[in-house]
C-alpha positions as CSV (number, residue, x, y, z in Angstrom):
1,M,104.2,128.5,-143.0
2,I,103.2,124.9,-142.5
3,K,104.2,123.8,-146.0
4,P,108.0,124.5,-145.5
5,I,108.0,122.8,-142.1
6,S,106.2,119.6,-143.6
7,K,108.9,119.5,-146.3
8,V,111.7,119.6,-143.7
9,I,110.1,116.8,-141.7
10,K,109.6,114.7,-144.9
11,A,113.3,115.3,-145.9
12,L,114.5,114.2,-142.5
13,A,112.6,110.9,-142.8
14,E,114.1,110.1,-146.2
15,E,117.4,108.3,-146.7
16,R,120.6,110.3,-147.2
17,F,122.0,111.0,-150.6
18,T,125.6,111.0,-149.6
19,T,127.6,108.0,-148.4
20,E,129.8,108.1,-145.4
21,F,133.6,108.0,-145.7
22,P,134.5,104.3,-145.8
23,E,136.0,102.7,-142.8
24,E,138.6,100.8,-144.8
25,K,140.9,102.2,-147.4
26,E,140.6,101.3,-151.0
27,S,143.2,99.0,-152.4
28,L,145.7,100.9,-154.6
29,P,147.7,99.6,-157.5
30,D,151.4,99.1,-157.1
31,S,152.1,102.0,-159.5
32,Y,150.1,104.5,-157.4
33,R,152.1,107.6,-156.4
34,G,151.0,109.2,-153.3
35,M,152.3,111.6,-150.8
36,F,156.1,112.3,-150.7
37,R,158.4,111.0,-147.9
38,L,161.7,112.5,-147.0
39,D,164.4,110.9,-144.9
40,R,166.0,114.0,-143.5
41,D,168.9,112.1,-142.0
42,T,170.2,110.7,-145.4
43,C,169.4,113.9,-147.5
44,I,172.7,115.3,-148.7
45,S,171.2,118.7,-149.9
46,C,172.3,118.1,-153.5
47,S,169.3,119.9,-155.1
48,A,169.0,117.3,-157.8
49,C,165.3,117.0,-157.1
50,E,164.8,120.8,-157.5
51,R,166.7,120.9,-160.8
52,I,164.8,118.0,-162.4
53,C,161.3,118.9,-161.4
54,P,159.4,119.9,-164.6
55,N,156.8,122.1,-162.9
56,K,159.4,123.7,-160.5
57,T,157.3,122.7,-157.6
58,I,160.4,121.8,-155.4
59,T,162.4,124.6,-153.8
60,M,165.3,124.1,-151.4
61,V,164.7,125.7,-148.0
62,G,166.9,126.0,-144.9
63,I,166.1,124.0,-141.8
64,I,167.9,123.6,-138.5
65,T,168.7,119.9,-137.7
66,D,170.6,118.4,-134.8
67,R,173.8,118.6,-137.0
68,G,173.3,122.3,-137.8
69,E,171.6,124.1,-140.7
70,K,170.8,122.2,-143.9
71,V,168.9,122.8,-147.1
72,M,166.2,120.3,-148.0
73,P,163.3,120.1,-150.4
74,Q,160.0,121.9,-149.8
75,I,157.3,120.5,-152.2
76,G,154.3,122.3,-153.5
77,I,152.0,119.5,-154.2
78,E,149.3,121.6,-155.7
79,R,151.3,121.8,-158.9
80,C,153.1,118.4,-158.7
81,L,152.6,116.0,-161.6
82,F,153.7,113.0,-159.4
83,C,156.0,112.0,-162.3
84,A,158.5,110.7,-159.7
85,L,161.5,112.2,-161.5
86,C,162.7,113.7,-158.3
87,A,162.6,110.3,-156.5
88,E,164.5,108.6,-159.4
89,V,167.3,111.3,-159.5
90,C,167.9,111.4,-155.7
91,P,171.4,109.9,-155.1
92,P,170.7,108.6,-151.6
93,K,167.1,107.7,-152.4
94,C,165.8,109.8,-149.4
95,L,162.9,111.2,-151.4
96,T,160.2,108.7,-152.1
97,L,156.5,108.6,-152.9
98,G,154.3,106.7,-150.6
99,K,150.7,105.5,-150.9
100,E,149.0,108.2,-148.7
101,Y,146.2,110.2,-150.3
102,E,144.3,111.7,-147.5
103,V,146.8,114.5,-147.1
104,F,145.8,116.0,-150.5
105,V,142.5,117.4,-148.9
106,A,143.0,121.1,-148.0
107,Y,140.8,124.1,-147.5
108,D,143.7,126.5,-148.1
109,K,146.2,126.3,-150.9
110,R,149.0,127.1,-148.6
111,D,148.4,123.8,-146.7
112,L,149.5,122.1,-149.9
113,I,153.1,123.3,-149.5
114,K,154.9,120.8,-147.5
115,R,158.0,121.7,-145.7
116,P,160.8,119.1,-145.0
117,E,159.5,118.5,-141.4
118,E,156.1,117.6,-142.8
119,L,157.4,115.1,-145.4
120,E,158.6,112.5,-142.8
């Protein structure tokens, strides 16, 4: 019984094996493609992003805005290639890719499906 307790005390005195999450963010290259951003005011509901997506991760869903009901892209980032074809084909350029990467951490796969309200 004393042997396991001594191992625990010894392990508590040793240095940790893992490092803490850094306080400052890593510098990212200019070509890095992170989380999507959607400007809901300029989206014209053309569905061009949905049609061009090679993995079919974008689906158009209805949301209620101050101007009434509108269809906008919902993105399943769990299957996204981050090819940026959707951002290139967007006529008003309301769909862009930012530099955020912390949002890709999720315990549940359903958290990786981002509705238009979450893309602002």
